C-alpha positions in Angstrom: -23.4 -97.5 12.5 -23.9 -97.6 16.6 -22.0 -94.3 17.2 -24.0 -92.8 14.4 -27.1 -93.5 16.3 -25.7 -92.7 19.5 -24.5 -88.8 17.8 -28.1 -89.0 16.5 -30.0 -89.5 19.6 -27.7 -87.0 21.8 -28.3 -84.3 19.2 -32.0 -84.6 19.8 -31.2 -83.9 24.0 -31.6 -80.3 23.8 -34.8 -80.1 22.1 -36.6 -83.0 24.8 -35.1 -80.3 27.4 -37.6 -77.8 28.6 -35.9 -75.0 28.8 -35.8 -73.0 32.7 -37.9 -70.1 33.3 -37.4 -67.9 36.5 -36.9 -70.2 39.5 -36.0 -71.1 43.0 -32.9 -72.7 43.9 -33.3 -73.2 47.7 -34.0 -69.8 49.4 -33.2 -67.7 46.0 -35.0 -66.9 42.9 -32.8 -67.2 39.8 -33.5 -65.7 36.2 -33.3 -68.1 33.0 -30.0 -67.5 33.3 -29.3 -69.0 36.8 -28.6 -65.4 37.8 -30.1 -64.1 41.0 -33.4 -62.1 40.8 -34.5 -59.7 43.7 -37.5 -57.9 43.5 -37.7 -54.3 43.2 -41.5 -53.6 42.2 -44.9 -52.4 42.3 -48.5 -53.4 42.2 -50.4 -52.6 39.5 -54.3 -52.3 39.5 -55.0 -53.9 35.6 -58.5 -55.3 36.7 -60.0 -52.3 37.6 -58.2 -49.8 35.2 -57.6 -52.0 32.4 -56.9 -48.6 30.1 -53.7 -47.3 32.0 -51.8 -51.0 32.2 -49.7 -50.6 29.3 -48.6 -46.9 30.5 -48.2 -48.3 34.2 -45.7 -50.7 32.9 -43.7 -48.3 30.5 -43.5 -45.4 33.6 -42.7 -47.7 36.5 -39.7 -49.8 34.2 -38.4 -45.8 33.2 -38.2 -45.4 37.1 -36.0 -48.5 36.8 -38.4 -51.0 38.9 -37.4 -54.4 38.1 -41.0 -56.0 38.3 -44.7 -55.5 38.8 -47.6 -57.5 40.3 -50.7 -57.1 38.4 -54.1 -57.7 39.4 -56.0 -59.9 37.6 -59.7 -61.4 38.0 -60.9 -64.7 36.3 -65.1 -63.2 36.6 -65.9 -64.8 40.0 -66.2 -61.3 41.4 -64.5 -58.7 38.6 -64.6 -58.8 34.5 -62.6 -61.9 33.7 -58.8 -60.8 32.3 -59.2 -62.9 28.9 -56.0 -64.9 26.8 -56.1 -61.9 24.4 -55.7 -59.3 27.2 -52.9 -61.5 28.9 -50.7 -61.9 26.0 -50.9 -58.5 25.5 -49.7 -57.6 29.2 -47.1 -60.4 28.6 -45.8 -58.6 25.4 -45.9 -55.0 27.5 -43.6 -56.6 30.4 -41.1 -58.5 28.0 -40.7 -55.5 26.0 -39.8 -53.7 29.3 -37.9 -56.3 30.7 -40.0 -57.0 33.8 -40.8 -60.0 35.7 -44.3 -59.9 35.9 -46.5 -61.4 39.0 -50.0 -62.2 38.1 -51.7 -62.6 40.9 -56.2 -63.7 40.7 -58.0 -60.9 43.2 -61.2 -62.4 43.3 -60.9 -64.9 46.3 -59.1 -62.0 48.6 -60.2 -62.8 52.0 -61.9 -66.3 50.9 -61.7 -69.5 53.1 -63.3 -71.7 50.9 -60.6 -74.2 49.4 -62.4 -74.5 46.4 -62.2 -71.0 45.0 -58.8 -72.1 44.5 -58.4 -75.7 44.2 -61.1 -75.5 41.4 -62.3 -71.9 39.9 -58.9 -70.2 40.4 -56.9 -73.6 39.1 -59.5 -73.8 36.2 -58.5 -70.2 34.8 -54.6 -70.7 35.1 -54.9 -73.9 33.3 -57.0 -72.1 30.4 -53.7 -69.6 30.3 -51.3 -72.5 30.5 -50.2 -72.7 27.3 -49.9 -68.9 27.2 -48.1 -68.6 31.0 -45.9 -71.7 29.9 -44.4 -70.2 26.7 -43.5 -67.1 28.4 -42.1 -68.5 31.8 -38.7 -66.5 31.8 -40.8 -63.3 32.8 -43.9 -64.8 34.5 -44.8 -65.9 37.9 -47.6 -67.1 38.9 -49.1 -65.9 42.5 -52.4 -68.2 42.8 -54.7 -66.1 44.3 -54.6 -62.4 46.4 -54.8 -63.4 50.2 -57.0 -66.3 49.5 -57.9 -67.1 53.6 -58.8 -64.3 55.4 -59.2 -66.3 58.4 -56.9 -66.6 61.1 -56.1 -69.6 63.2 -56.9 -72.2 60.0 -53.1 -72.6 59.4 -53.8 -76.7 59.2 -56.8 -76.0 56.3 -54.5 -73.4 54.4 -51.6 -75.5 54.6 -53.3 -78.8 52.9 -55.4 -76.1 50.0 -52.2 -75.0 48.8 -50.6 -78.5 49.0 -53.4 -79.9 46.8 -53.4 -76.7 44.4 -49.8 -77.2 43.4 -49.7 -80.5 42.8 -52.6 -80.0 40.6 -51.0 -76.8 38.9 -48.1 -79.3 37.8 -50.0 -82.3 37.4 -52.2 -80.2 34.6 -48.9 -79.3 33.3 -48.5 -75.2 34.4 -44.0 -75.1 34.4 -43.7 -71.2 35.7 -42.7 -70.5 39.3 -45.3 -70.3 41.6 -46.3 -68.0 44.0 -48.8 -68.4 47.6 -50.1 -65.6 49.8 -49.7 -66.0 53.5 -52.9 -66.6 54.8 -54.5 -63.9 57.2 -55.0 -61.6 54.0 -51.4 -62.5 53.5 -50.0 -61.3 57.1 -50.1 -64.2 59.5 -47.2 -65.9 60.4 -47.4 -68.8 61.7 -49.4 -71.0 59.0 -46.8 -70.1 56.6 -43.8 -70.8 58.4 -45.1 -73.8 59.7 -46.4 -75.4 56.1 -44.1 -73.5 53.7 -41.5 -76.5 53.1 -44.7 -78.8 53.3 -46.3 -76.9 49.9 -42.8 -76.2 48.4 -42.2 -80.5 49.1 -45.6 -80.5 47.6 -44.2 -79.3 44.3 -41.9 -81.5 42.2 -40.3 -78.6 40.6 -39.8 -77.5 44.1 -40.5 -74.0 42.4 -42.3 -72.3 44.8 -41.8 -68.5 46.1 -44.6 -67.3 49.3 -45.2 -63.9 50.2 -46.3 -61.8 53.2 -48.2 -59.0 52.9 -47.4 -56.2 55.6 -49.5 -53.7 57.3 -50.5 -53.1 60.5 -50.9 -56.4 61.5 -47.6 -58.0 60.5 -45.9 -54.2 60.5 -47.2 -52.3 63.3 -44.1 -52.8 65.2 -40.7 -54.0 64.4 -40.6 -56.8 67.0 -43.6 -58.6 65.0 -42.4 -58.1 61.6 -38.9 -59.1 62.5 -39.9 -62.4 63.9 -42.3 -63.2 61.0 -39.4 -62.2 58.7 -36.6 -64.4 60.4 -39.0 -67.1 61.2 -39.6 -67.6 57.3 -36.1 -67.2 56.5 -35.2 -69.5 59.2 -37.4 -71.9 57.3 -34.9 -72.0 54.0 -37.6 -71.0 51.3 -37.8 -68.5 49.1 -39.6 -65.6 49.9 -40.4 -62.0 49.4 -42.4 -59.1 50.8 -45.5 -59.0 48.1 -47.7 -55.9 49.3 -46.7 -54.0 51.9 -47.5 -49.6 52.4 -46.8 -47.1 54.5 -50.4 -47.0 56.4 -52.9 -49.1 57.1 -55.2 -48.9 60.3 -52.2 -47.9 61.6 -48.4 -46.9 60.8 -46.4 -49.3 59.2 -42.6 -49.8 60.0 -42.0 -49.5 56.1 -38.8 -48.5 56.4 -37.7 -51.3 59.0 -39.0 -53.7 56.0 -37.3 -52.4 53.1 -33.6 -52.3 55.3 -34.1 -55.8 56.1 -34.8 -56.9 52.8 -32.1 -54.8 51.4 -29.2 -56.3 54.1 -30.8 -60.1 53.7 -31.5 -60.0 49.6 -35.2 -60.5 50.3 -37.4 -59.2 47.4 -40.2 -56.7 47.9 -43.3 -55.0 45.2 -44.9 -52.3 47.3 -48.5 -51.3 47.1 -49.4 -49.8 44.9 -49.1 -47.2 41.5 -52.8 -45.7 41.8 -56.1 -45.8 41.6 -56.5 -46.6 45.4 -59.8 -45.4 46.8 -61.3 -44.2 50.4 -59.2 -44.8 53.3 -56.7 -46.8 51.0 -55.8 -43.6 49.0 -52.9 -42.7 51.1 -51.0 -45.5 49.2 -51.2 -44.6 46.2 -47.3 -43.8 44.5 -48.3 -41.6 42.2 -51.2 -39.1 41.5 -53.7 -39.9 39.2 -51.0 -42.1 37.3 -48.6 -39.9 36.5 -45.5 -40.8 37.2 -44.1 -37.2 37.5 -46.2 -36.5 40.2 -44.8 -38.4 43.5 -47.0 -38.8 46.4 -44.5 -39.2 49.9 -45.1 -42.5 49.8 -44.1 -43.1 45.9 -40.9 -40.7 46.9 -40.2 -43.2 49.8 -40.4 -46.5 47.6 -38.5 -45.0 44.6 -35.8 -42.3 45.6 -35.3 -43.8 49.2 -32.2 -45.0 50.8 -33.2 -48.3 49.8 -35.8 -47.6 46.9 -36.3 -49.0 43.6 -33.4 -46.4 42.2 -30.5 -47.2 44.0 -31.4 -50.9 44.9 -33.0 -52.6 42.1 -31.5 -54.3 39.2 -33.2 -56.4 36.3 -33.4 -59.4 35.0 -31.3 -60.7 31.9 -29.3 -57.4 31.6 -26.1 -55.9 32.6 -26.1 -52.5 33.6 -22.6 -51.7 31.8 -24.0 -52.4 28.8 -27.3 -50.2 26.5 -29.2 -53.0 25.2 -31.0 -53.1 21.8 -35.2 -52.7 21.4 -34.6 -55.5 18.5 -33.4 -58.7 17.8 -31.1 -58.4 15.0 -27.7 -59.5 15.4 -25.1 -58.4 13.7 -21.8 -59.2 15.8 -21.2 -62.1 18.4 -18.3 -61.3 21.1 -16.0 -63.5 22.2 -17.7 -64.5 25.1 -20.8 -65.7 23.1 -22.7 -62.6 23.6 -24.9 -61.1 21.0 -24.5 -57.4 19.9 -26.9 -55.0 17.6 -26.2 -51.9 16.1 -29.1 -49.3 16.5 -29.7 -45.8 16.4 -25.7 -45.4 15.5 -24.5 -47.4 18.0 -23.7 -51.1 19.2 -26.4 -52.3 21.8 -26.3 -55.5 23.7 -29.0 -58.3 22.1 -31.2 -59.4 25.2 -30.9 -63.4 24.2 -33.7 -64.0 26.4 -36.3 -61.6 25.2 -35.5 -62.9 21.6 -35.2 -66.8 22.4 -31.9 -66.6 21.7 -30.7 -68.5 24.6 
């Protein structure tokens, strides 16, 4: 009787363990299968061009991007991205096998802690069940470039310690991303406080993000000092935004070379739709994937660009993957296979919830 009870309890354990999503391990980011994932992606302006998002996701995927950072809004400054809308975007991301970072753009440059610890967290809590369900593909970037002022490192650190703790207390299970202060470009606070913010998360599942423009990336000495300083803390980090010019030339080629040599992810700003002086940062003209700007050619076709360096999560480049999830054969290694369009294809076991 005791043996049967033991077997019964053991059989329940897998159903009680929450499946792992994309997650941090030391300084690395791993997918749900435990394979290292390195961002090579594009920022997409959903909140301002909602009708362009689906096609943009399909287009950047076709150009070998493995990720997208997507602008959302909670209603504080721009029209709120609703639950059903977010659900659609997630479906598009998963169909294209893109790891997607969702960021709230309403509080760009704000110095008010309650914008993070109250308003932003209320939005993420409202979307919690959807985000948790898709944590294999979705990362939560709490807010874009919160803390515009420089030399406010303690406030920046304290605010994100509170936010990360609160998100886990709410039951949010996704990997979390935190932007540096000073509109994403200040190096001192993130180097000083990143480990403290990470330790505040019982899951230790936080990614840190620099945004590289003229202040951080205007010269190589400043760029490398910021990058090396954060790398030496041992946390997981990426360049979540960067451009070739912003009130001055940016050492973007040095950034891309550094990231390639050190296994660091990056997400370029941005696909299309920039206005005013920022229009030089469009990667394509008028959301047309067949009409690269010079900046777009660098990001996609350059030596360290997406086409030459990107690898998608959950896919082995040696195989064609099925569109659907019908399993027709099992490989000797346990891999699952289907049959589509008159040929064998591998089943994406993560997308199809078969792992």
